[in-house]
C-alpha positions as CSV (number, residue, x, y, z in Angstrom):
1,X,9.4,0.6,30.2
2,X,9.9,2.8,27.2
3,X,7.1,3.6,24.7
4,X,7.5,1.5,21.5
5,X,7.4,4.6,19.3
6,X,10.5,5.9,21.0
7,X,12.4,2.7,20.2
8,X,11.5,2.5,16.5
9,X,13.0,4.8,13.9
10,X,10.6,7.5,12.9
11,X,11.0,6.8,9.2
12,X,9.7,3.3,9.6
13,X,6.6,4.6,11.5
14,X,6.0,7.2,8.8
15,X,6.3,4.6,6.0
16,X,3.9,2.3,7.8
17,X,1.4,5.1,8.2
18,X,1.6,5.9,4.5
19,X,1.1,2.2,3.6
20,X,-1.9,2.0,5.9
21,X,-3.5,5.1,4.3
22,X,-2.9,3.6,0.8
23,X,-4.4,0.3,1.9
24,X,-7.5,2.0,3.2
25,X,-7.8,4.0,0.0
26,X,-7.6,0.8,-2.1
27,X,-11.1,-0.2,-0.8
28,X,-12.4,2.2,-3.4
29,X,-11.2,-0.2,-6.1
30,X,-11.6,-3.6,-4.5
31,X,-14.8,-3.0,-2.5
32,X,-13.5,-5.0,0.4
33,X,-11.5,-4.0,3.5
34,X,-9.5,-7.3,3.6
35,X,-8.6,-8.0,0.0
36,X,-5.7,-5.8,-1.1
37,X,-2.8,-4.4,1.0
38,X,-0.1,-1.8,0.3
39,X,3.0,-3.8,1.3
40,X,6.0,-1.7,0.5
41,X,7.3,1.2,-1.5
42,X,10.7,0.4,-3.1
43,X,12.3,3.2,-5.1
44,X,9.3,4.2,-7.4
45,X,7.5,0.9,-7.2
46,X,4.4,0.3,-5.0
47,X,4.1,-3.4,-4.0
48,X,0.5,-4.4,-3.5
49,X,-0.4,-7.8,-2.0
50,X,-3.6,-9.8,-2.0
51,X,-4.7,-13.0,-0.4
52,X,-5.8,-14.7,-3.6
53,X,-5.5,-14.1,-7.3
54,X,-9.1,-12.9,-7.8
55,X,-8.5,-10.0,-5.5
56,X,-5.1,-9.4,-7.2
57,X,-6.7,-9.3,-10.7
58,X,-9.3,-6.9,-9.5
59,X,-6.6,-4.4,-8.4
60,X,-4.6,-5.1,-11.5
61,X,-7.6,-4.1,-13.7
62,X,-7.5,-0.6,-12.1
63,X,-3.7,-0.3,-12.1
64,X,-3.5,2.9,-14.1
65,X,-6.3,4.6,-12.1
66,X,-4.6,3.5,-8.8
67,X,-1.3,5.0,-9.9
68,X,-2.9,8.3,-11.0
69,X,-4.9,8.6,-7.8
70,X,-2.2,7.7,-5.4
71,X,0.3,10.2,-7.0
72,X,-2.3,13.0,-7.0
73,X,-4.0,12.4,-3.6
74,X,-0.9,11.5,-1.6
75,X,1.6,13.8,-3.2
76,X,2.4,15.5,0.1
77,X,3.1,12.2,1.9
78,X,5.1,10.4,-0.7
79,X,8.8,11.3,-1.2
80,X,8.9,9.9,-4.7
81,X,6.4,9.6,-7.6
82,X,5.1,6.1,-7.9
83,X,5.7,4.9,-11.5
84,X,4.9,1.2,-11.3
85,X,2.9,-1.3,-9.3
86,X,4.0,-4.8,-8.5
87,X,1.5,-7.4,-7.5
88,X,2.2,-10.2,-5.0
89,X,0.2,-13.0,-3.4
90,X,0.6,-12.9,0.3
91,X,-0.2,-15.7,2.7
92,X,-1.7,-14.2,5.8
93,X,-1.5,-10.4,6.3
94,X,-2.8,-10.5,9.8
95,X,0.3,-12.1,11.3
């Protein structure tokens, strides 16, 4: 049986790794490991998801700082400069 990493496109794995790093970095702003997730990067927009609106509002309050920090700290990993953040409520991120 083949290794799963050999069957998935490397660009998908790289994007998933970047999203995981950003999710782990968001703990700085939300003070919780399971409250806010980096869901996707579409064009120059970072999509952040949270389980409920209180966690989403907490991340929304730090939107400018998050943009600035992500663009400066993860400049080498990102292929584009993030210019906007979209916020979404997600049902169950552990599925």
